[in-house]
C-alpha positions in Angstrom: 84.8 53.4 -64.6 82.1 51.4 -63.3 79.0 51.1 -65.1 76.1 51.3 -62.6 72.2 51.0 -63.0 72.3 54.8 -61.6 74.8 55.8 -65.0 72.4 53.8 -67.1 69.6 55.3 -65.7 71.1 58.8 -66.6 71.9 58.2 -69.8 68.7 57.1 -70.8 66.9 60.1 -69.2 69.5 62.2 -71.2 68.8 60.3 -74.4 65.7 58.7 -74.1 66.7 55.4 -75.5 66.3 52.1 -74.0 68.3 50.5 -71.2 69.9 47.9 -73.5 71.1 50.5 -76.2 72.5 52.7 -73.0 74.2 49.8 -71.6 75.9 48.9 -74.6 77.1 52.1 -75.5 78.9 52.5 -72.0 80.3 48.9 -72.3 81.5 50.6 -75.8 83.1 53.7 -74.2 84.3 52.1 -70.9 81.7 54.1 -68.8 82.4 57.5 -70.4 79.0 59.3 -70.6 79.9 61.8 -73.1 81.2 59.5 -75.1 78.2 57.0 -74.6 76.1 60.0 -75.9 78.0 60.5 -78.6 77.7 57.0 -79.8 74.0 56.9 -79.0 73.9 60.0 -81.2 75.6 58.2 -84.1 73.4 55.6 -83.6 70.5 57.9 -84.0 72.6 58.8 -87.3 72.5 55.5 -88.6 68.5 54.9 -88.0 67.8 57.7 -89.7 70.2 56.8 -92.7 68.3 53.3 -92.4 64.9 54.7 -92.7 65.6 57.3 -95.5 63.3 55.9 -98.2 60.7 54.8 -95.7 57.5 56.8 -96.5 56.2 59.6 -93.8 53.3 61.0 -94.5 51.6 61.5 -90.6 52.9 64.0 -88.6 51.7 67.2 -87.2 51.4 71.0 -88.6 51.8 73.8 -86.1 52.1 77.6 -86.7 53.4 80.2 -84.2 52.5 84.1 -84.4 54.6 86.7 -83.0 53.0 88.2 -79.9 52.5 91.7 -82.0 51.0 89.5 -85.0 53.6 91.1 -87.3 55.2 87.6 -87.8 54.1 84.0 -88.3 55.6 80.9 -89.2 54.2 77.3 -89.9 55.7 73.8 -90.2 54.9 70.3 -91.1 56.6 67.4 -89.6 55.9 64.2 -90.6 56.4 60.6 -89.1 55.5 56.8 -90.5 52.7 56.1 -88.4 49.6 57.5 -86.6 51.1 55.8 -83.7 54.0 58.1 -83.2 51.8 61.0 -84.3 49.6 60.4 -81.0 52.6 60.1 -78.9 53.1 63.1 -76.4 56.8 62.9 -76.8 56.5 63.4 -80.7 53.8 66.3 -80.1 56.2 68.3 -77.8 59.1 67.7 -80.4 57.0 69.4 -82.8 56.3 72.2 -80.7 59.9 72.6 -79.8 60.3 72.7 -83.9 57.5 75.3 -84.1 59.0 77.5 -81.3 62.0 77.7 -83.4 60.5 78.4 -86.8 60.4 82.4 -86.4 64.3 81.8 -86.5 64.3 80.1 -90.3 63.4 82.0 -93.5 60.4 80.1 -95.8 61.7 76.5 -97.0 64.9 77.1 -94.9 64.5 75.3 -91.7 65.3 71.8 -92.3 69.1 71.9 -92.5 69.2 74.1 -89.2 67.5 71.3 -87.2 68.5 68.4 -88.9 70.7 66.9 -85.8 67.6 67.4 -83.4 65.2 65.1 -85.9 68.7 62.8 -86.0 68.4 62.3 -82.4 64.7 62.1 -82.3 64.8 59.2 -84.9 66.9 57.2 -82.6 64.6 58.0 -79.9 60.9 57.2 -81.7 62.7 54.5 -83.8 60.8 55.8 -87.4 61.2 58.4 -90.0 60.9 61.9 -88.9 61.1 64.9 -91.3 60.4 68.7 -91.2 58.8 68.4 -94.7 58.5 72.3 -94.9 58.3 75.7 -93.2 56.9 78.9 -94.1 57.6 82.4 -92.6 56.2 85.6 -93.3 56.9 89.5 -92.1 53.9 91.8 -92.4 53.9 94.0 -95.2 52.6 97.5 -94.2 49.8 97.9 -91.8 48.2 94.4 -90.9 48.6 91.3 -88.7 49.1 87.4 -89.6 46.5 84.9 -88.0 46.7 81.2 -88.0 44.4 78.1 -87.7 45.2 74.6 -87.1 42.3 72.2 -87.7 41.7 68.6 -86.8 44.6 68.2 -84.4 47.4 69.1 -87.0 46.0 67.7 -90.2 45.5 71.3 -91.7 47.1 74.2 -91.0 46.6 78.0 -92.5 48.6 81.5 -92.4 46.3 84.5 -93.7 47.9 87.9 -93.8 45.3 90.8 -93.6 46.0 94.4 -94.6 44.0 97.3 -93.2 44.2 101.5 -93.4 43.8 102.2 -89.7 46.3 100.2 -87.3 43.7 100.9 -84.4 41.5 98.4 -86.6 43.7 95.6 -85.8 42.7 95.4 -82.3 38.8 95.7 -82.9 37.1 92.1 -81.6 35.0 92.4 -84.9 38.3 92.5 -87.3 39.9 89.5 -84.8 36.4 87.6 -85.5 36.6 88.2 -89.3 40.1 87.3 -89.5 39.6 84.1 -87.6 36.4 83.1 -89.9 38.7 83.7 -92.9 41.2 81.2 -91.8 38.6 78.6 -91.1 37.5 79.1 -94.4 40.6 78.5 -95.8 40.9 75.1 -93.9 37.5 74.4 -95.1 37.2 75.5 -98.8 40.7 74.8 -99.8 41.2 77.5 -102.2 44.2 77.4 -104.9 44.7 80.8 -105.7 43.8 84.6 -104.1 42.6 85.9 -107.6 41.8 85.0 -110.7 44.9 86.8 -112.3 47.1 84.3 -110.4 45.5 81.6 -112.1 47.8 79.9 -115.1 46.5 80.5 -118.2 47.2 76.8 -119.4 44.9 75.9 -116.4 41.9 78.2 -117.5 42.8 77.1 -121.2 42.1 73.6 -120.1 39.4 73.9 -118.3 37.8 75.8 -121.3 38.7 73.2 -123.7 36.3 70.7 -121.3 33.7 73.1 -121.2 33.6 73.7 -125.1 33.5 69.8 -125.4 30.6 69.8 -122.9 28.6 72.6 -125.3 29.0 70.8 -128.4 25.9 70.9 -130.3 24.9 73.9 -128.4 23.1 77.0 -130.9 26.7 78.9 -131.8 24.7 82.1 -130.7 24.9 81.1 -126.9 28.1 79.5 -126.6 30.2 82.4 -125.5 27.5 83.3 -122.9 27.5 79.7 -121.4 31.4 79.6 -121.8 31.7 82.6 -119.7 29.5 81.6 -117.1 31.3 78.2 -116.6 34.6 79.9 -116.3 33.3 82.4 -113.6 31.9 79.6 -111.9 35.4 77.5 -112.6 37.1 80.8 -110.8 34.6 80.8 -107.9 35.6 77.5 -107.1 39.3 77.7 -106.9 39.9 81.5 -106.2 39.5 82.5 -102.4 38.5 86.2 -103.1 35.5 84.5 -105.7 34.5 81.6 -103.3 31.2 81.8 -101.4 31.8 82.2 -97.5 31.6 78.9 -95.9 29.0 80.2 -93.1 27.0 82.0 -95.6 27.8 80.8 -99.2 25.9 83.4 -101.1 28.0 85.7 -99.8 31.3 85.9 -101.5 34.3 86.5 -99.4 35.0 89.7 -101.6 31.6 91.1 -100.3 32.5 89.9 -96.6 35.4 91.6 -96.8 33.7 94.8 -97.8 30.6 94.7 -95.7 33.0 94.3 -92.5 35.2 97.2 -93.4 32.4 99.1 -93.6 31.3 98.4 -90.2 34.8 99.1 -89.2 35.4 102.1 -91.3 38.1 100.6 -92.6 39.4 98.8 -95.7 40.0 95.2 -95.3 42.4 93.3 -97.6 43.8 89.8 -97.9 47.2 90.3 -98.9 48.2 86.3 -98.8 47.3 83.1 -97.4 49.0 79.7 -97.3 47.3 76.4 -96.5 49.1 72.8 -95.4 47.4 69.6 -95.9 49.1 66.9 -93.7 51.1 64.4 -96.5 49.7 66.8 -99.1 
C-alpha cells in the first residue's frame, strides 16, 4: 500500500504523534493503518515503561459532582513538568478521566484507565500517572460539594447531612457548603473530630508540652496541659478550627448558626483534601 502524505497525516491526527514516528510505523507495517496504530500504541507502552521511574509531582486535581449532588468523585493526575500541566491537550485529557471517575470506586480507577494513560504518555513524551481517585455516594439526606483551588493544585470534597431535603435547595445552604470547602482548602484540617486523632499522635504532642512545662508549679501544669491539648485539636480538627472568614467562630458554631437560620440541622459527614504531589 502506498504511504502517502495524507495517510501519514491521518495517522498523526489519530494518534497525536509526530510525522516521523507515524511514517516509520507505516513503513514498518507496509502502509497498514490499523497495524501502524498498534505499533504506535506499543511504542507508547515502551515510553511509559522507560519513564516509570521518573518522578511525577506536577499535574492537576479535578472533581465531578453528579447532577443531583448524590455522587461525587475526585482524581489526581500527575506528570513530570509544569510545562505539560499547562498544555491544553493534557488538561483536556485530565478532564476526560475526570468524566469517567464516577464509574470507579475509590482507589480502583488506575487499572481501568491504564491504556488511556499509556497512549497519552506516547503523545506527551513524559510520565503520566493517575495517582489516586476517590468516589463517594451520599449516605442519608445530604449532598456532596467540591472545590478546586489554584488551577488544580488543591481539591476538596465535602459531604454535608441535613434532616430536611428541602434545605439542600436553599441558597443559604449552598453558600455555607461552598464556604466550608474553601475553608478545607485553606486550613487543611487533618481530621474531622478529635475522636479521630490517633492516641499516639496526641501522646506525642503532650510529651512535647510537658517538656515545655518543666519548672512550672505542679498545681497549674494539668490545666496548662489541657489548654495546650485543646489548642492542638483546634488546629488539626475540622469541626474545632476557627472559620477562615471569621476565625473567632469555630466550624461547629458556624454550623449551628447556619442550621438555626435554615430551621434545620447541618452536619459534616466527611471531607477529603488532595494537595498536588503531597
